[in-house]
Backbone as XML, in Angstrom:
<?xml version="1.0"?>
<chain id="A" units="angstrom">
  <residue number="1" name="MET">
    <atom name="N" x="3.962" y="-15.515" z="-1.778"/>
    <atom name="CA" x="3.257" y="-14.744" z="-2.783"/>
    <atom name="C" x="3.111" y="-13.296" z="-2.304"/>
  </residue>
  <residue number="2" name="ALA">
    <atom name="N" x="3.573" y="-12.367" z="-3.094"/>
    <atom name="CA" x="3.454" y="-10.957" z="-2.766"/>
    <atom name="C" x="2.008" y="-10.521" z="-2.946"/>
  </residue>
  <residue number="3" name="ARG">
    <atom name="N" x="1.540" y="-9.659" z="-2.065"/>
    <atom name="CA" x="0.136" y="-9.291" z="-2.081"/>
    <atom name="C" x="-0.077" y="-7.780" z="-2.030"/>
  </residue>
  <residue number="4" name="ASP">
    <atom name="N" x="0.831" y="-7.012" z="-2.581"/>
    <atom name="CA" x="0.756" y="-5.557" z="-2.560"/>
    <atom name="C" x="0.198" y="-5.063" z="-3.894"/>
  </residue>
  <residue number="5" name="ILE">
    <atom name="N" x="-0.949" y="-4.362" z="-3.854"/>
    <atom name="CA" x="-1.605" y="-3.901" z="-5.075"/>
    <atom name="C" x="-1.803" y="-2.387" z="-5.000"/>
  </residue>
  <residue number="6" name="LEU">
    <atom name="N" x="-1.412" y="-1.697" z="-6.069"/>
    <atom name="CA" x="-1.618" y="-0.255" z="-6.187"/>
    <atom name="C" x="-2.838" y="-0.024" z="-7.076"/>
  </residue>
  <residue number="7" name="ILE">
    <atom name="N" x="-3.819" y="0.690" z="-6.543"/>
    <atom name="CA" x="-5.051" y="0.992" z="-7.267"/>
    <atom name="C" x="-4.987" y="2.454" z="-7.697"/>
  </residue>
  <residue number="8" name="VAL">
    <atom name="N" x="-5.052" y="2.685" z="-9.011"/>
    <atom name="CA" x="-4.967" y="4.042" z="-9.546"/>
    <atom name="C" x="-6.271" y="4.359" z="-10.271"/>
  </residue>
  <residue number="9" name="ASP">
    <atom name="N" x="-7.021" y="5.312" z="-9.726"/>
    <atom name="CA" x="-8.275" y="5.750" z="-10.339"/>
    <atom name="C" x="-8.581" y="7.143" z="-9.809"/>
  </residue>
  <residue number="10" name="ASP">
    <atom name="N" x="-9.108" y="8.004" z="-10.668"/>
    <atom name="CA" x="-9.422" y="9.361" z="-10.248"/>
    <atom name="C" x="-10.708" y="9.431" z="-9.416"/>
  </residue>
  <residue number="11" name="GLU">
    <atom name="N" x="-11.495" y="8.380" z="-9.389"/>
    <atom name="CA" x="-12.738" y="8.357" z="-8.627"/>
    <atom name="C" x="-12.527" y="7.625" z="-7.301"/>
  </residue>
  <residue number="12" name="ALA">
    <atom name="N" x="-12.684" y="8.367" z="-6.204"/>
    <atom name="CA" x="-12.423" y="7.818" z="-4.870"/>
    <atom name="C" x="-13.315" y="6.626" z="-4.560"/>
  </residue>
  <residue number="13" name="ASP">
    <atom name="N" x="-14.575" y="6.665" z="-4.996"/>
    <atom name="CA" x="-15.476" y="5.554" z="-4.686"/>
    <atom name="C" x="-15.062" y="4.268" z="-5.391"/>
  </residue>
  <residue number="14" name="ILE">
    <atom name="N" x="-14.494" y="4.382" z="-6.587"/>
    <atom name="CA" x="-14.004" y="3.202" z="-7.304"/>
    <atom name="C" x="-12.793" y="2.625" z="-6.570"/>
  </residue>
  <residue number="15" name="ARG">
    <atom name="N" x="-11.860" y="3.503" z="-6.171"/>
    <atom name="CA" x="-10.681" y="3.040" z="-5.425"/>
    <atom name="C" x="-11.102" y="2.340" z="-4.136"/>
  </residue>
  <residue number="16" name="MET">
    <atom name="N" x="-12.049" y="2.943" z="-3.425"/>
    <atom name="CA" x="-12.505" y="2.390" z="-2.155"/>
    <atom name="C" x="-13.189" y="1.034" z="-2.357"/>
  </residue>
  <residue number="17" name="LEU">
    <atom name="N" x="-13.996" y="0.908" z="-3.393"/>
    <atom name="CA" x="-14.687" y="-0.350" z="-3.674"/>
    <atom name="C" x="-13.691" y="-1.471" z="-3.978"/>
  </residue>
  <residue number="18" name="ILE">
    <atom name="N" x="-12.743" y="-1.193" z="-4.870"/>
    <atom name="CA" x="-11.743" y="-2.204" z="-5.234"/>
    <atom name="C" x="-10.881" y="-2.560" z="-4.022"/>
  </residue>
  <residue number="19" name="ALA">
    <atom name="N" x="-10.452" y="-1.549" z="-3.273"/>
    <atom name="CA" x="-9.626" y="-1.792" z="-2.085"/>
    <atom name="C" x="-10.375" y="-2.634" z="-1.059"/>
  </residue>
  <residue number="20" name="GLY">
    <atom name="N" x="-11.668" y="-2.385" z="-0.899"/>
    <atom name="CA" x="-12.469" y="-3.160" z="0.046"/>
    <atom name="C" x="-12.559" y="-4.626" z="-0.330"/>
  </residue>
  <residue number="21" name="VAL">
    <atom name="N" x="-12.829" y="-4.882" z="-1.599"/>
    <atom name="CA" x="-12.927" y="-6.272" z="-2.070"/>
    <atom name="C" x="-11.587" y="-6.989" z="-1.916"/>
  </residue>
  <residue number="22" name="LEU">
    <atom name="N" x="-10.506" y="-6.330" z="-2.341"/>
    <atom name="CA" x="-9.183" y="-6.952" z="-2.257"/>
    <atom name="C" x="-8.732" y="-7.113" z="-0.806"/>
  </residue>
  <residue number="23" name="GLY">
    <atom name="N" x="-9.044" y="-6.133" z="0.024"/>
    <atom name="CA" x="-8.698" y="-6.223" z="1.439"/>
    <atom name="C" x="-9.387" y="-7.401" z="2.112"/>
  </residue>
  <residue number="24" name="ASP">
    <atom name="N" x="-10.651" y="-7.649" z="1.749"/>
    <atom name="CA" x="-11.376" y="-8.798" z="2.293"/>
    <atom name="C" x="-10.712" y="-10.120" z="1.919"/>
  </residue>
  <residue number="25" name="GLU">
    <atom name="N" x="-9.987" y="-10.120" z="0.802"/>
    <atom name="CA" x="-9.296" y="-11.324" z="0.342"/>
    <atom name="C" x="-7.857" y="-11.406" z="0.854"/>
  </residue>
  <residue number="26" name="GLY">
    <atom name="N" x="-7.466" y="-10.449" z="1.704"/>
    <atom name="CA" x="-6.158" y="-10.505" z="2.331"/>
    <atom name="C" x="-5.056" y="-9.744" z="1.621"/>
  </residue>
  <residue number="27" name="PHE">
    <atom name="N" x="-5.404" y="-8.985" z="0.601"/>
    <atom name="CA" x="-4.398" y="-8.210" z="-0.118"/>
    <atom name="C" x="-4.160" y="-6.875" z="0.580"/>
  </residue>
  <residue number="28" name="ILE">
    <atom name="N" x="-2.933" y="-6.399" z="0.488"/>
    <atom name="CA" x="-2.571" y="-5.067" z="0.976"/>
    <atom name="C" x="-2.706" y="-4.120" z="-0.214"/>
  </residue>
  <residue number="29" name="THR">
    <atom name="N" x="-3.497" y="-3.069" z="-0.050"/>
    <atom name="CA" x="-3.699" y="-2.144" z="-1.161"/>
    <atom name="C" x="-3.213" y="-0.752" z="-0.797"/>
  </residue>
  <residue number="30" name="ARG">
    <atom name="N" x="-2.766" y="-0.067" z="-1.828"/>
    <atom name="CA" x="-2.451" y="1.352" z="-1.738"/>
    <atom name="C" x="-3.235" y="2.034" z="-2.840"/>
  </residue>
  <residue number="31" name="GLU">
    <atom name="N" x="-3.491" y="3.325" z="-2.689"/>
    <atom name="CA" x="-4.319" y="4.030" z="-3.662"/>
    <atom name="C" x="-3.633" y="5.298" z="-4.149"/>
  </residue>
  <residue number="32" name="ALA">
    <atom name="N" x="-3.934" y="5.645" z="-5.399"/>
    <atom name="CA" x="-3.448" y="6.889" z="-5.990"/>
    <atom name="C" x="-4.556" y="7.444" z="-6.881"/>
  </residue>
  <residue number="33" name="ALA">
    <atom name="N" x="-4.725" y="8.779" z="-6.864"/>
    <atom name="CA" x="-5.791" y="9.423" z="-7.618"/>
    <atom name="C" x="-5.313" y="10.038" z="-8.923"/>
  </residue>
  <residue number="34" name="ASN">
    <atom name="N" x="-4.007" y="10.206" z="-9.077"/>
    <atom name="CA" x="-3.481" y="10.848" z="-10.288"/>
    <atom name="C" x="-2.052" y="10.367" z="-10.539"/>
  </residue>
  <residue number="35" name="SER">
    <atom name="N" x="-1.463" y="10.873" z="-11.600"/>
    <atom name="CA" x="-0.130" y="10.400" z="-11.982"/>
    <atom name="C" x="0.937" y="10.778" z="-10.950"/>
  </residue>
  <residue number="36" name="ASP">
    <atom name="N" x="0.833" y="11.955" z="-10.358"/>
    <atom name="CA" x="1.831" y="12.363" z="-9.360"/>
    <atom name="C" x="1.822" y="11.418" z="-8.162"/>
  </residue>
  <residue number="37" name="GLU">
    <atom name="N" x="0.617" y="11.105" z="-7.660"/>
    <atom name="CA" x="0.502" y="10.177" z="-6.534"/>
    <atom name="C" x="0.983" y="8.780" z="-6.926"/>
  </residue>
  <residue number="38" name="THR">
    <atom name="N" x="0.694" y="8.376" z="-8.157"/>
    <atom name="CA" x="1.109" y="7.061" z="-8.642"/>
    <atom name="C" x="2.628" y="6.950" z="-8.676"/>
  </residue>
  <residue number="39" name="LEU">
    <atom name="N" x="3.284" y="7.938" z="-9.259"/>
    <atom name="CA" x="4.740" y="7.900" z="-9.367"/>
    <atom name="C" x="5.399" y="7.968" z="-7.996"/>
  </residue>
  <residue number="40" name="ASP">
    <atom name="N" x="4.809" y="8.740" z="-7.072"/>
    <atom name="CA" x="5.328" y="8.783" z="-5.694"/>
    <atom name="C" x="5.201" y="7.411" z="-5.034"/>
  </residue>
  <residue number="41" name="ALA">
    <atom name="N" x="4.044" y="6.761" z="-5.221"/>
    <atom name="CA" x="3.830" y="5.433" z="-4.630"/>
    <atom name="C" x="4.814" y="4.422" z="-5.205"/>
  </residue>
  <residue number="42" name="LEU">
    <atom name="N" x="5.105" y="4.521" z="-6.501"/>
    <atom name="CA" x="6.051" y="3.595" z="-7.130"/>
    <atom name="C" x="7.470" y="3.814" z="-6.620"/>
  </residue>
  <residue number="43" name="ARG">
    <atom name="N" x="7.821" y="5.057" z="-6.333"/>
    <atom name="CA" x="9.152" y="5.354" z="-5.795"/>
    <atom name="C" x="9.305" y="4.780" z="-4.382"/>
  </residue>
  <residue number="44" name="GLN">
    <atom name="N" x="8.227" y="4.795" z="-3.616"/>
    <atom name="CA" x="8.276" y="4.286" z="-2.248"/>
    <atom name="C" x="8.446" y="2.768" z="-2.225"/>
  </residue>
  <residue number="45" name="ARG">
    <atom name="N" x="7.653" y="2.080" z="-3.057"/>
    <atom name="CA" x="7.700" y="0.618" z="-3.068"/>
    <atom name="C" x="7.036" y="0.122" z="-4.341"/>
  </residue>
  <residue number="46" name="CYS">
    <atom name="N" x="7.680" y="-0.804" z="-5.011"/>
    <atom name="CA" x="7.140" y="-1.367" z="-6.240"/>
    <atom name="C" x="6.073" y="-2.413" z="-5.888"/>
  </residue>
  <residue number="47" name="PRO">
    <atom name="N" x="4.833" y="-2.230" z="-6.350"/>
    <atom name="CA" x="3.778" y="-3.192" z="-6.026"/>
    <atom name="C" x="3.887" y="-4.454" z="-6.879"/>
  </residue>
  <residue number="48" name="SER">
    <atom name="N" x="3.193" y="-5.483" z="-6.444"/>
    <atom name="CA" x="3.120" y="-6.724" z="-7.221"/>
    <atom name="C" x="2.197" y="-6.561" z="-8.419"/>
  </residue>
  <residue number="49" name="LEU">
    <atom name="N" x="1.206" y="-5.683" z="-8.274"/>
    <atom name="CA" x="0.209" y="-5.477" z="-9.316"/>
    <atom name="C" x="-0.280" y="-4.041" z="-9.260"/>
  </residue>
  <residue number="50" name="ILE">
    <atom name="N" x="-0.573" y="-3.471" z="-10.433"/>
    <atom name="CA" x="-1.176" y="-2.141" z="-10.506"/>
    <atom name="C" x="-2.497" y="-2.267" z="-11.252"/>
  </residue>
  <residue number="51" name="ILE">
    <atom name="N" x="-3.564" y="-1.790" z="-10.631"/>
    <atom name="CA" x="-4.845" y="-1.666" z="-11.312"/>
    <atom name="C" x="-4.920" y="-0.203" z="-11.732"/>
  </residue>
  <residue number="52" name="LEU">
    <atom name="N" x="-4.881" y="0.037" z="-13.036"/>
    <atom name="CA" x="-4.666" y="1.379" z="-13.562"/>
    <atom name="C" x="-5.797" y="1.819" z="-14.477"/>
  </residue>
  <residue number="53" name="ASP">
    <atom name="N" x="-6.459" y="2.908" z="-14.099"/>
    <atom name="CA" x="-7.478" y="3.526" z="-14.941"/>
    <atom name="C" x="-6.771" y="4.223" z="-16.111"/>
  </residue>
  <residue number="54" name="ILE">
    <atom name="N" x="-7.348" y="4.163" z="-17.278"/>
    <atom name="CA" x="-6.734" y="4.791" z="-18.453"/>
    <atom name="C" x="-6.986" y="6.292" z="-18.479"/>
  </residue>
  <residue number="55" name="TRP">
    <atom name="N" x="-8.220" y="6.710" z="-18.200"/>
    <atom name="CA" x="-8.579" y="8.127" z="-18.242"/>
    <atom name="C" x="-8.564" y="8.690" z="-16.831"/>
  </residue>
  <residue number="56" name="LEU">
    <atom name="N" x="-7.574" y="9.513" z="-16.532"/>
    <atom name="CA" x="-7.421" y="10.115" z="-15.212"/>
    <atom name="C" x="-7.637" y="11.620" z="-15.312"/>
  </residue>
  <residue number="57" name="GLN">
    <atom name="N" x="-8.735" y="12.105" z="-14.769"/>
    <atom name="CA" x="-8.997" y="13.546" z="-14.779"/>
    <atom name="C" x="-8.107" y="14.236" z="-13.756"/>
  </residue>
  <residue number="58" name="ASN">
    <atom name="N" x="-7.787" y="15.486" z="-14.018"/>
    <atom name="CA" x="-6.946" y="16.295" z="-13.130"/>
    <atom name="C" x="-5.601" y="15.622" z="-12.855"/>
  </residue>
  <residue number="59" name="SER">
    <atom name="N" x="-5.030" y="15.050" z="-13.905"/>
    <atom name="CA" x="-3.767" y="14.347" z="-13.788"/>
    <atom name="C" x="-2.837" y="14.819" z="-14.904"/>
  </residue>
  <residue number="60" name="THR">
    <atom name="N" x="-1.571" y="14.921" z="-14.597"/>
    <atom name="CA" x="-0.585" y="15.319" z="-15.594"/>
    <atom name="C" x="-0.486" y="14.291" z="-16.709"/>
  </residue>
  <residue number="61" name="LEU">
    <atom name="N" x="-0.497" y="13.007" z="-16.336"/>
    <atom name="CA" x="-0.395" y="11.905" z="-17.300"/>
    <atom name="C" x="-1.657" y="11.059" z="-17.237"/>
  </residue>
  <residue number="62" name="ASP">
    <atom name="N" x="-2.030" y="10.460" z="-18.377"/>
    <atom name="CA" x="-3.123" y="9.488" z="-18.347"/>
    <atom name="C" x="-2.533" y="8.098" z="-18.092"/>
  </residue>
  <residue number="63" name="GLY">
    <atom name="N" x="-3.391" y="7.092" z="-18.017"/>
    <atom name="CA" x="-2.942" y="5.746" z="-17.698"/>
    <atom name="C" x="-1.929" y="5.186" z="-18.676"/>
  </residue>
  <residue number="64" name="MET">
    <atom name="N" x="-2.133" y="5.433" z="-19.953"/>
    <atom name="CA" x="-1.187" y="4.929" z="-20.966"/>
    <atom name="C" x="0.183" y="5.591" z="-20.823"/>
  </residue>
  <residue number="65" name="GLN">
    <atom name="N" x="0.193" y="6.876" z="-20.517"/>
    <atom name="CA" x="1.466" y="7.576" z="-20.326"/>
    <atom name="C" x="2.177" y="7.073" z="-19.056"/>
  </residue>
  <residue number="66" name="ILE">
    <atom name="N" x="1.395" y="6.755" z="-18.022"/>
    <atom name="CA" x="1.986" y="6.176" z="-16.813"/>
    <atom name="C" x="2.643" y="4.842" z="-17.138"/>
  </residue>
  <residue number="67" name="LEU">
    <atom name="N" x="1.986" y="4.035" z="-17.963"/>
    <atom name="CA" x="2.579" y="2.760" z="-18.372"/>
    <atom name="C" x="3.911" y="2.967" z="-19.092"/>
  </residue>
  <residue number="68" name="ASP">
    <atom name="N" x="3.967" y="3.991" z="-19.939"/>
    <atom name="CA" x="5.232" y="4.297" z="-20.630"/>
    <atom name="C" x="6.338" y="4.622" z="-19.634"/>
  </residue>
  <residue number="69" name="VAL">
    <atom name="N" x="6.004" y="5.401" z="-18.617"/>
    <atom name="CA" x="6.996" y="5.768" z="-17.591"/>
    <atom name="C" x="7.438" y="4.531" z="-16.813"/>
  </residue>
  <residue number="70" name="ILE">
    <atom name="N" x="6.505" y="3.669" z="-16.472"/>
    <atom name="CA" x="6.820" y="2.465" z="-15.704"/>
    <atom name="C" x="7.760" y="1.548" z="-16.484"/>
  </residue>
  <residue number="71" name="GLN">
    <atom name="N" x="7.525" y="1.433" z="-17.785"/>
    <atom name="CA" x="8.368" y="0.561" z="-18.600"/>
    <atom name="C" x="9.782" y="1.069" z="-18.574"/>
  </residue>
</chain>
């Protein structure tokens, strides 16, 4: 079972909270704060799961637009 999760949220405390909970359960997490970081992370390695915030402040794309790019 693959356990790589990408957490995308513009709020660092939310990313840290989710990463902490998932890390305690043995998942490997990566984090991104905006669309540029998200797309870079996807180019490096495709995760098993993406937890994606819809409203991303200070980001070129919002969550829905990122989903369009991923598709």
